[in-house]
mmCIF file as gemmi writes it, N, C-alpha and C atoms, coordinates in Angstrom:
data_model
loop_
_atom_site.group_PDB
_atom_site.id
_atom_site.type_symbol
_atom_site.label_atom_id
_atom_site.label_alt_id
_atom_site.label_comp_id
_atom_site.label_asym_id
_atom_site.label_entity_id
_atom_site.label_seq_id
_atom_site.pdbx_PDB_ins_code
_atom_site.Cartn_x
_atom_site.Cartn_y
_atom_site.Cartn_z
_atom_site.occupancy
_atom_site.B_iso_or_equiv
_atom_site.pdbx_formal_charge
_atom_site.auth_seq_id
_atom_site.auth_asym_id
_atom_site.pdbx_PDB_model_num
ATOM 1 N N . MET Axp A 1 ? -8.953 -47.742 -33.612 1 0 ? 1 A 1
ATOM 2 C CA . MET Axp A 1 ? -9.64 -47.137 -33.829 1 0 ? 1 A 1
ATOM 3 C C . MET Axp A 1 ? -9.119 -45.978 -34.083 1 0 ? 1 A 1
ATOM 4 N N . GLY Axp A 2 ? -9.152 -45.332 -34.279 1 0 ? 2 A 1
ATOM 5 C CA . GLY Axp A 2 ? -8.064 -44.153 -34.413 1 0 ? 2 A 1
ATOM 6 C C . GLY Axp A 2 ? -8.514 -42.434 -33.767 1 0 ? 2 A 1
ATOM 7 N N . ASP Axp A 3 ? -7.427 -41.827 -33.601 1 0 ? 3 A 1
ATOM 8 C CA . ASP Axp A 3 ? -7.003 -40.614 -32.918 1 0 ? 3 A 1
ATOM 9 C C . ASP Axp A 3 ? -7.829 -40.186 -33.483 1 0 ? 3 A 1
ATOM 10 N N . ILE Axp A 4 ? -8.38 -38.795 -33.258 1 0 ? 4 A 1
ATOM 11 C CA . ILE Axp A 4 ? -9.492 -37.809 -33.548 1 0 ? 4 A 1
ATOM 12 C C . ILE Axp A 4 ? -8.073 -36.673 -32.852 1 0 ? 4 A 1
ATOM 13 N N . VAL Axp A 5 ? -8.058 -35.924 -34.364 1 0 ? 5 A 1
ATOM 14 C CA . VAL Axp A 5 ? -7.173 -34.848 -33.952 1 0 ? 5 A 1
ATOM 15 C C . VAL Axp A 5 ? -7.991 -33.209 -34.39 1 0 ? 5 A 1
ATOM 16 N N . LYS Axp A 6 ? -7.51 -32.589 -33.28 1 0 ? 6 A 1
ATOM 17 C CA . LYS Axp A 6 ? -8.4 -31.102 -33.628 1 0 ? 6 A 1
ATOM 18 C C . LYS Axp A 6 ? -7.327 -30.057 -34.857 1 0 ? 6 A 1
ATOM 19 N N . LYS Axp A 7 ? -8.102 -29.741 -35.107 1 0 ? 7 A 1
ATOM 20 C CA . LYS Axp A 7 ? -7.294 -28.052 -35.968 1 0 ? 7 A 1
ATOM 21 C C . LYS Axp A 7 ? -7.335 -26.84 -34.354 1 0 ? 7 A 1
ATOM 22 N N . SER Axp A 8 ? -6.509 -26.136 -34.732 1 0 ? 8 A 1
ATOM 23 C CA . SER Axp A 8 ? -6.449 -25.09 -33.737 1 0 ? 8 A 1
ATOM 24 C C . SER Axp A 8 ? -6.225 -24.676 -34.177 1 0 ? 8 A 1
ATOM 25 N N . LYS Axp A 9 ? -7.21 -23.018 -34.433 1 0 ? 9 A 1
ATOM 26 C CA . LYS Axp A 9 ? -7.149 -21.658 -35.029 1 0 ? 9 A 1
ATOM 27 C C . LYS Axp A 9 ? -6.087 -21.185 -34.727 1 0 ? 9 A 1
ATOM 28 N N . LYS Axp A 10 ? -4.982 -21.312 -35.842 1 0 ? 10 A 1
ATOM 29 C CA . LYS Axp A 10 ? -3.932 -20.358 -35.778 1 0 ? 10 A 1
ATOM 30 C C . LYS Axp A 10 ? -4.317 -18.735 -36.159 1 0 ? 10 A 1
ATOM 31 N N . PRO Axp A 11 ? -3.455 -18.052 -35.419 1 0 ? 11 A 1
ATOM 32 C CA . PRO Axp A 11 ? -3.752 -16.786 -35.845 1 0 ? 11 A 1
ATOM 33 C C . PRO Axp A 11 ? -3.508 -16.331 -37.268 1 0 ? 11 A 1
ATOM 34 N N . LYS Axp A 12 ? -3.47 -16.063 -38.326 1 0 ? 12 A 1
ATOM 35 C CA . LYS Axp A 12 ? -3.058 -15.604 -38.952 1 0 ? 12 A 1
ATOM 36 C C . LYS Axp A 12 ? -2.462 -13.745 -39.381 1 0 ? 12 A 1
ATOM 37 N N . LYS Axp A 13 ? -1.71 -13.3 -39.713 1 0 ? 13 A 1
ATOM 38 C CA . LYS Axp A 13 ? -0.832 -12.646 -39.554 1 0 ? 13 A 1
ATOM 39 C C . LYS Axp A 13 ? -1.146 -11.659 -40.956 1 0 ? 13 A 1
ATOM 40 N N . GLU Axp A 14 ? -1.538 -9.697 -40.863 1 0 ? 14 A 1
ATOM 41 C CA . GLU Axp A 14 ? -1.733 -8.815 -41.919 1 0 ? 14 A 1
ATOM 42 C C . GLU Axp A 14 ? -1.153 -7.559 -41.354 1 0 ? 14 A 1
ATOM 43 N N . LYS Axp A 15 ? -0.667 -6.9 -42.403 1 0 ? 15 A 1
ATOM 44 C CA . LYS Axp A 15 ? -0.12 -5.625 -42.104 1 0 ? 15 A 1
ATOM 45 C C . LYS Axp A 15 ? -1.056 -5.288 -41.042 1 0 ? 15 A 1
ATOM 46 N N . CYS Axp A 16 ? -0.739 -4.19 -40.136 1 0 ? 16 A 1
ATOM 47 C CA . CYS Axp A 16 ? -1.741 -3.367 -39.677 1 0 ? 16 A 1
ATOM 48 C C . CYS Axp A 16 ? -2.011 -2.147 -40.254 1 0 ? 16 A 1
ATOM 49 N N . ARG Axp A 17 ? -3.199 -1.682 -40.579 1 0 ? 17 A 1
ATOM 50 C CA . ARG Axp A 17 ? -3.656 -0.777 -41.578 1 0 ? 17 A 1
ATOM 51 C C . ARG Axp A 17 ? -3.963 0.461 -40.641 1 0 ? 17 A 1
ATOM 52 N N . LYS Axp A 18 ? -3.937 0.725 -39.678 1 0 ? 18 A 1
ATOM 53 C CA . LYS Axp A 18 ? -4.054 1.942 -38.723 1 0 ? 18 A 1
ATOM 54 C C . LYS Axp A 18 ? -2.404 2.839 -39.115 1 0 ? 18 A 1
ATOM 55 N N . CYS Axp A 19 ? -1.117 1.702 -38.988 1 0 ? 19 A 1
ATOM 56 C CA . CYS Axp A 19 ? -0.037 2.106 -38.807 1 0 ? 19 A 1
ATOM 57 C C . CYS Axp A 19 ? 0.8 2.414 -40.546 1 0 ? 19 A 1
ATOM 58 N N . ASP Axp A 20 ? -0.093 1.166 -41.485 1 0 ? 20 A 1
ATOM 59 C CA . ASP Axp A 20 ? 0.57 1.281 -43.11 1 0 ? 20 A 1
ATOM 60 C C . ASP Axp A 20 ? 1.707 0.123 -42.316 1 0 ? 20 A 1
ATOM 61 N N . GLY Axp A 21 ? 1.819 -0.703 -42.086 1 0 ? 21 A 1
ATOM 62 C CA . GLY Axp A 21 ? 2.824 -2.043 -41.447 1 0 ? 21 A 1
ATOM 63 C C . GLY Axp A 21 ? 4.339 -1.113 -40.774 1 0 ? 21 A 1
ATOM 64 N N . SER Axp A 22 ? 3.602 -0.577 -40.16 1 0 ? 22 A 1
ATOM 65 C CA . SER Axp A 22 ? 5.681 0.964 -39.842 1 0 ? 22 A 1
ATOM 66 C C . SER Axp A 22 ? 4.912 0.582 -38.393 1 0 ? 22 A 1
ATOM 67 N N . GLY Axp A 23 ? 4.126 0.146 -38.016 1 0 ? 23 A 1
ATOM 68 C CA . GLY Axp A 23 ? 4.091 0.064 -36.134 1 0 ? 23 A 1
ATOM 69 C C . GLY Axp A 23 ? 4.528 0.883 -35.659 1 0 ? 23 A 1
ATOM 70 N N . LYS Axp A 24 ? 4.51 2.502 -36.294 1 0 ? 24 A 1
ATOM 71 C CA . LYS Axp A 24 ? 4.756 3.487 -35.442 1 0 ? 24 A 1
ATOM 72 C C . LYS Axp A 24 ? 3.672 4.625 -35.588 1 0 ? 24 A 1
ATOM 73 N N . ILE Axp A 25 ? 2.7 5.458 -35.081 1 0 ? 25 A 1
ATOM 74 C CA . ILE Axp A 25 ? 1.804 6.649 -35.752 1 0 ? 25 A 1
ATOM 75 C C . ILE Axp A 25 ? 2.677 7.732 -34.775 1 0 ? 25 A 1
ATOM 76 N N . ASN Axp A 26 ? 3.796 8.831 -35.713 1 0 ? 26 A 1
ATOM 77 C CA . ASN Axp A 26 ? 4.5 9.838 -34.791 1 0 ? 26 A 1
ATOM 78 C C . ASN Axp A 26 ? 4.565 9.966 -34.491 1 0 ? 26 A 1
ATOM 79 N N . ASP Axp A 27 ? 5.971 9.065 -33.842 1 0 ? 27 A 1
ATOM 80 C CA . ASP Axp A 27 ? 6.839 8.726 -33.674 1 0 ? 27 A 1
ATOM 81 C C . ASP Axp A 27 ? 6.656 7.743 -32.4 1 0 ? 27 A 1
ATOM 82 N N . LYS Axp A 28 ? 5.129 7.148 -32.226 1 0 ? 28 A 1
ATOM 83 C CA . LYS Axp A 28 ? 4.325 6.636 -30.952 1 0 ? 28 A 1
ATOM 84 C C . LYS Axp A 28 ? 4.38 5.35 -31.255 1 0 ? 28 A 1
ATOM 85 N N . THR Axp A 29 ? 4.71 4.366 -30.664 1 0 ? 29 A 1
ATOM 86 C CA . THR Axp A 29 ? 3.617 2.912 -30.967 1 0 ? 29 A 1
ATOM 87 C C . THR Axp A 29 ? 2.832 2.782 -31.174 1 0 ? 29 A 1
ATOM 88 N N . CYS Axp A 30 ? 2.203 2.611 -32.076 1 0 ? 30 A 1
ATOM 89 C CA . CYS Axp A 30 ? 1.322 2.208 -32.774 1 0 ? 30 A 1
ATOM 90 C C . CYS Axp A 30 ? -0.051 1.497 -31.092 1 0 ? 30 A 1
ATOM 91 N N . SER Axp A 31 ? -1.123 1.248 -31.378 1 0 ? 31 A 1
ATOM 92 C CA . SER Axp A 31 ? -1.528 0.703 -29.637 1 0 ? 31 A 1
ATOM 93 C C . SER Axp A 31 ? -2.071 -0.783 -30.869 1 0 ? 31 A 1
ATOM 94 N N . THR Axp A 32 ? -2.702 -0.703 -31.856 1 0 ? 32 A 1
ATOM 95 C CA . THR Axp A 32 ? -3.305 -1.398 -32.282 1 0 ? 32 A 1
ATOM 96 C C . THR Axp A 32 ? -2.517 -2.661 -32.762 1 0 ? 32 A 1
ATOM 97 N N . CYS Axp A 33 ? -1.509 -2.323 -33.329 1 0 ? 33 A 1
ATOM 98 C CA . CYS Axp A 33 ? -0.422 -3.611 -33.075 1 0 ? 33 A 1
ATOM 99 C C . CYS Axp A 33 ? 1.046 -4.248 -32.496 1 0 ? 33 A 1
ATOM 100 N N . LYS Axp A 34 ? 1.509 -2.999 -31.391 1 0 ? 34 A 1
ATOM 101 C CA . LYS Axp A 34 ? 2.107 -2.338 -30.207 1 0 ? 34 A 1
ATOM 102 C C . LYS Axp A 34 ? 3.112 -2.517 -30.877 1 0 ? 34 A 1
ATOM 103 N N . GLY Axp A 35 ? 3.226 -1.885 -32.21 1 0 ? 35 A 1
ATOM 104 C CA . GLY Axp A 35 ? 4.701 -1.426 -32.894 1 0 ? 35 A 1
ATOM 105 C C . GLY Axp A 35 ? 5.254 -2.575 -33.541 1 0 ? 35 A 1
ATOM 106 N N . THR Axp A 36 ? 4.524 -3.706 -33.305 1 0 ? 36 A 1
ATOM 107 C CA . THR Axp A 36 ? 5.232 -5 -34.519 1 0 ? 36 A 1
ATOM 108 C C . THR Axp A 36 ? 4.469 -4.605 -35.778 1 0 ? 36 A 1
ATOM 109 N N . GLY Axp A 37 ? 3.977 -3.87 -36.403 1 0 ? 37 A 1
ATOM 110 C CA . GLY Axp A 37 ? 3.269 -3.842 -37.383 1 0 ? 37 A 1
ATOM 111 C C . GLY Axp A 37 ? 2.593 -4.991 -38.124 1 0 ? 37 A 1
ATOM 112 N N . LYS Axp A 38 ? 2.157 -5.278 -37.595 1 0 ? 38 A 1
ATOM 113 C CA . LYS Axp A 38 ? 0.86 -6.613 -38.04 1 0 ? 38 A 1
ATOM 114 C C . LYS Axp A 38 ? 0.229 -7.21 -37.317 1 0 ? 38 A 1
ATOM 115 N N . ARG Axp A 39 ? -0.597 -6.841 -37.43 1 0 ? 39 A 1
ATOM 116 C CA . ARG Axp A 39 ? -1.673 -7.893 -36.765 1 0 ? 39 A 1
ATOM 117 C C . ARG Axp A 39 ? -2.898 -9.616 -36.792 1 0 ? 39 A 1
ATOM 118 N N . ASP Axp A 40 ? -2.833 -9.419 -35.369 1 0 ? 40 A 1
ATOM 119 C CA . ASP Axp A 40 ? -3.54 -11.563 -36.058 1 0 ? 40 A 1
ATOM 120 C C . ASP Axp A 40 ? -5.348 -10.607 -36.438 1 0 ? 40 A 1
ATOM 121 N N . LEU Axp A 41 ? -4.865 -12.577 -37.682 1 0 ? 41 A 1
ATOM 122 C CA . LEU Axp A 41 ? -6.783 -12.448 -37.863 1 0 ? 41 A 1
ATOM 123 C C . LEU Axp A 41 ? -7.478 -13.993 -37.724 1 0 ? 41 A 1
ATOM 124 N N . LEU Axp A 42 ? -8.32 -14.377 -36.688 1 0 ? 42 A 1
ATOM 125 C CA . LEU Axp A 42 ? -8.166 -14.886 -37.087 1 0 ? 42 A 1
ATOM 126 C C . LEU Axp A 42 ? -9.744 -15.357 -38.59 1 0 ? 42 A 1
ATOM 127 N N . HIS Axp A 43 ? -9.66 -16.966 -38.31 1 0 ? 43 A 1
ATOM 128 C CA . HIS Axp A 43 ? -9.97 -17.579 -39.943 1 0 ? 43 A 1
ATOM 129 C C . HIS Axp A 43 ? -10.845 -18.567 -39.325 1 0 ? 43 A 1
ATOM 130 N N . ASP Axp A 44 ? -11.841 -18.732 -39.525 1 0 ? 44 A 1
ATOM 131 C CA . ASP Axp A 44 ? -12.054 -20.219 -39.453 1 0 ? 44 A 1
ATOM 132 C C . ASP Axp A 44 ? -12.6 -21.21 -40.431 1 0 ? 44 A 1
């Protein structure tokens, strides 16, 4: 019998729209992406 392999859902990264990918808004860390400039998106 074959092994069952489960596919894990890995988040894909997308540019943060709130800070436009810069990671900062008015010299403060963006709260949406936490300063990374990217945010996670889960796709099925």
